[in-house]
N, C-alpha and C positions, 0 to 999 in steps of 0.2 A: 550254336556254340562256336562255330568256326570264326564268327566275327569277334567273339570275346578273346580268342587266341591272338588276334591282331592288335588288341588294345593293351597297352602296358599295364602290368600288375599294379603299379602305383596309382592307376586310375580305377581299375576294376575292384580291387580289394577294399579301398576306402568307400567306394560307391556302394558296393553290395552290403558291407557291414553297417554303414551309416543308415541306409534305407531300412534294413532289417531291424536294427536296434531302435530306430525312430518309431517304427510301426509297433514293436513290442512295448516300448515305453508308452505310446499313445493309448493302446488298448488294454494294457495290464497295469502298469505303474501309475499312470495319471488317474484312472478311475479309483484305484485303491487309495491314492492320496486324497481324492475328493471325499471318500467315505470318512476319513479321519480328520481332514481339515476342510470344513465346508467353505465353499466359495474360493478355493485355492485356484489362482489363475495359471493356465498352462504356460504362459510366458515367463513364469517364475516358479518352476517346479522345485520341490524340495529334494528330488532325486532325478536330475535330468541326465539320464544315461547316454544320450548322444554326445555329451561333452567328453565322456570317457573314450568314445570311439575317436573323437577329434584328437585327443591328446596322444593316444597310442598310435594312431595312423600317422600323425604328423611326426612323432618321434621316430617311428620305424621307417617311413618312406621319405622323410624330409619335407621341404616346402612344397614339393610337387603334389602331395596328398590333398592340398587345398581344393583342387579342381574336382576330384572324385568325391570329396566330402560335401561340397556345395551341390553337386549333381545328386548325390544320394539323399541329402536332406530335402532337396526339392521333390524327388520322387516320393519319399516318405510323406511329405506334406500333401502331394497329389493323391496318394492312396488313402490317406486318413481324412482328408477334407473334401476330396472330389474336384479340387481345382488346383491349378498351379499357383505358386506364390508370385502373382503378377503385380500386386500392389507394391509400391515402392518401399513401404515400411516392412512388409513381409520379407521381401528379397534382401533388404538391408540387414535385417536381423540374421538371416542365414549367412550372408557374406561376412558380417562382423563376427559371428560366432566361430566360423572356421578360420577367419583371418586373425582372430585374437590369439589362437594357438600358434599360428605362424609367427606373429609378432613376438610372443613370449619365447618361442624357440630361438628366434633371431637374437633377442636380448640375452638369453642364457648362453647361447653359443658365443656371442660377442664377449660376454663376461668370463668365457672359458669354464663355465660351470656344467654345461650339458651340450654334448654334440649329438646330432641325429645319429640313429643307429648305423646308417650307411657310412658315417665318418668315424664312428666310435667302436669300442670293443663290442663283442656279441652279447656279453653279459648285460642283463637289464639292471639299470641303476634305479631301484624303486624310489629312493629318497628324492633323486633328481626329477623323476616323473611327477611326484607330488608337488615339488616346487614349480615345475612346468605348468601343472594344472592350476596352481594358485595364481601365478602371474597371468596365465591365459584368462582365468576367471576375472581378474582385475580389469584387463583390457576389454573383456566381453561386457562387464557390467557398465563400464564407462560408455561404451558404444550403445548399449541397450537403453541406458538412462537418457542419452541424447536423442535416441530415436523415439522412445515410447512415452517419456514422462514430461513432455513440454507443458509447462504450467501446473505441474503437480505440486502439492504441498511438501514441505521438508520431511514430514512424518511419513507420507506415502513414498517419497523417494528413498528414505532410509530403509523402510520395510522391504521395498523392491530390491534394493542393493543387497541386503542381508539374505533374502531368499535366493537370489541368483548365486551369491557366494557359497551358501550352504549347499544348494543344488548341484553346482558344478563340482566343488571340491568333494562333496559326499559321494557323487556318482563315481569319481575317480578312485576314491578310497575303497568303495564297495567293489568296483571292477578289478582293482589290483589285488584285493583279498581273494576274489574268485579266481583270478589268474594264477596266484600263488598256489592255491589249493589244486587247481587244474594241473599245473606243472608238476606238483608233487605226486599227484595221482598218476600222471602220465609216466614220470620217471620211475615210480614204484612198479608200474605195470611192465615197463621195458626191462627193468632189473629182474622182475619175477619171471618174465618170458625167457630172458637170457639164462637164468638159473635152471629153468625147466629143460632147456635144450642140452645142458651139460650133464 
C-alpha cells in the first residue's frame, strides 16, 4: 500500500475504478446482454459501463485521468481475457476510448461549456456531463469505425455506430442516475446523523 501513496490520486483512482467496473461489466452486464440479445458483440455493448468511468474520471481529474484509464482498462482486459491487449487493434480501441473523452472535454472547455472539476465549481453539472458523454461517444465511434470496420457494409457500419452511441450514452445516464440516488442517500444519512446528535 505504501507504493500506492506515492502515485498521484489522478492515476490511482481512474485506474482502480476503470479496472473494477470493466470486470463487473464483463462478468455481469455483458452476459445478461447476451441472454436478451443473441450474438451481441462485446465491442458494441448496449450498456458499456466503462464509458461512464471515463467520463466522470476525466471530468473530475481533467486530462491527466487518461493515463489511469488506459492502464485500468488494460488491467481489466488482462483479468477477463488472460492476456494483455498487445494487438494493435485492441490497444488502439482502449486508447481511442479514453482519448475520446479527453478530446470531448477539450472541445467543451474550448467552447466554454464545461470546465474540468479542478477548474470549475464543486457542484456537479449533470447536463454538461451528458453533453460530455455524447461528444465523447461521437469521437469514440469515429475511432472505433476506422479501427474495426474496414471493408464493412454500410448497414453493418450504421448498426455498429448506433450500438456504440446507445451503449456509451446509456451507461452514462444509468451511472448518473445511480450517482444522484447515492448522493441523496448519503446526504440524507448525514442529515439524520447530525439530527440524532442534537
